[in-house]
C-alpha positions, 0 to 999 in steps of 0.5 A: 377902586373897590368893586362890589358885586351885588347879589344877583338872583336868576330865578325869573330867567330860570322860570322863563327857560323852563316855560319854554322847555315845557311848551316845546319851544326849547328842546331838552337837549339844549338845556341838559348839557352839563359838562363832565367837569360840572358833573364831577364838581357836583360829586366832590364839592356839591351840596345835595338839595331835596329839590327834584330836577325840573326836567327829568324829575327823577334826580335831586339837584346839586348846588356847585359853588364856583369862585372868581376874583383877582386875589385868587389867581390860580384858584379862580374858577374852581369849585368849592364847598360852602365850608371852604367858602367860609374860610376863603371869606376870611382870607380875601377881600373880595370873591365872586361866587357863582352857584350852579344847580346841576342834575347828575341824571339828565345833565340839566344845569343852570346858574342859580345866583351870584354873590360877593364874599370876603372881608369887604362884606360884613357877613356872608349872604344866606339864602334858602337856595344855597343851603344843603338839603333845602326843600323850598330853596328859590330856584334861580337861573342862568345857563352854563355852557350855552349861548343866550341871545 
C-alpha cells in the first residue's frame, strides 16, 4: 500500500498563535522554546531567510528541514539541507519533509509546512517559504516542542 502525504501549510495556525502572543493570551516563554538541537541544526543545515522573527524582531529566521520515512531507517529524524533533499529524492520512493522556522536569538520556532518527496513524486514542491533568503515567504505554523490542545 502506497502512502502519499499531501503538502500541508500551517500558516493559519501560525497566525492564530501570533495573534494570541501579541494580545497577551500566550506568553513569549511558551513560544520561544526551541531545543538546543534545533538551534544547532539551524547552524549546520539551516537556510537563512530575510524574514525577521515575529517575536523579537531583531534576528532573521532560519528554516530547518527534517526528514522522516520508513526507507530512511537510522537517518529518519535528521535535519538536512535543501541540496541533500534533492539527492535523497532521487534515491528513495517516499520521504516526509517537515520544515521548521527558528530564531537563533529568542528561540521562537514553529512548524512551517510538511510535504512529500521522492520518486513517487514527479517534482519536488517549490514554495517561497522554503527558498533561501526568501523575502516574502509564506510563514507557516505548527509548534515544535510544545503541546497543543
